[in-house]
N, C-alpha and C positions, 0 to 999 in steps of 0.2 A: 505494498498500501504506499502511494506516494503521500509523502509530508513536507509541506512547505512550512518553514520555521522564522520566525521573526527574531528581530534583534534582541528582546528582552528576553528572548529564548535563552540565548546565547550569552548576555549577559550575567542571566543565574546560573548555568553551566562555569561560566570563568569564577563567578564568585563561589561556587560549591558544588564541586564536580563529584562528591560522591553523597547528594543528594539525589530526591529523584528525579530530577530533570537530566542530570548528569548519567545517572542509570538508564535513563531512557536513552538518550542519545548514544550511551557506548556498547548497551546492550538486548537493542532491538534486532538487529542484521537482520535476523530471519524473518522478520514480522514489518518492519515498517525501511525506505529509502527515504532519507532527507534531506531537503533541496531547499538554495535560498540561493539569494542575488548580490550581484555585487554592493547596491546599494547598504545592505547589513555590513558588508568590510567597510563602507565609508562612516555609517554611526557608531561602529567602532572606534575605528581610529580616532573621532571626534569626540570618543568618552576615557579615552584612553587611559589619562590620566586618575580622573575619576576614579576607575575601576584599579587602579592602581593604588590609589588610598584607600576605599573600601576595601580590596582582598587583602592588604597587605603586603602584596608581592612584590620581588622585586620585579624591575623591566625583563630581566631576563625570565626570570621565573612566569612571568603572564605571557610574556612569548609562546614559550612551551606549551604552556596551558591554552593559551589560544590554536598551536598549529593541532596541538590533538586535538580539539574541539573540531575546526575544520578539516580535518580529514575524516570525520562522517557525516557530510555534506556536501553534496553533486551542487554546483553553482552553476546556474544557468543565465546566460549574456541577457540582459533586460529587452537589447534592441530585438529580440526574435521574436519579441510577442507582438504580435500584430496588436497597430493602432485602434482598431476597434475592440480591443480587450481590453488595449490602458483606457479607452474613454469609458468604458463600463465600469470600470476599479475606481476609477476618477469619482464617476457620479457614484458609487457605495462608498467612501472615503471623505468627499469632500465635505460634508459635515460632523463628522468622527475624527479624521486625524488622515489628513492630505498625503503626510509624511507614509502613511503605512499603504499608500496606493500600490506600490513594487510590489509589495509581500500576496497582496488581494488579486495583480494581475497575474504575480505566475503562478498561483495557486490555479485559477481560471486558467491558465493556458496548459496547465499541467495537468487538469481534471484534478488537481489532488485538494487533500485539508490544508487549512493554516494553522499551524499548532502558535496560539500565545498566549502569555501571560499575563498581557495587558487587559486590564478590568475594561475600560471606558472602550477598547478597540473590538473587545469580546462583546460587550454587552450593546452598543453601537450596531454590529454587526450581526447579531441576533434581531435588532430591531428591522432591519433591514429583511429581514430571511433569507441570510447566506447561507446555507446548510452548512456547506464544506467548511465546519470551523472546530476546533476541537480547543480546551484547556487542557490542563499537565492532567489535573484529575479525570478527566475523560478518555486523554490518552492511555495513561495506567489502566484504565478496564478495557480499556479495546484492546489492548495487548494481550492481556488475561483471557479475555474472551476469544482472539483470535487462536490463543495458543492450546485451546480447549479443542480446537477442530483440527 
């Protein structure tokens, strides 16, 4: 199953790779394929100093952790997404958070589910009836369910 991962999930994995999010990313190879877009890398870069401060990791330690997390993702160049898909995603996200357009567009393009820990995004997308959406609790339950099959 294809899962698009947004930036806050990567943030969480970097801050606590031994938590539930880290477990999902590092131990779901048989169940999920994780994807993201280049915009996620840009957002992480913009918040690098904040990540270092919160995590209390050195620059080198954080870079190693980041590389490990990225190794679990497949990146899709946003330029491959058709304009019509972009416009539809922008219409959905414009009242929620326009910065999340990339992730919604990628999820639609790949016919994947979007995994987010951003409550405002999650709730806003639910209100628009965006169905391909998962929070961490739902993704854990889905992995359990899929493991039983």
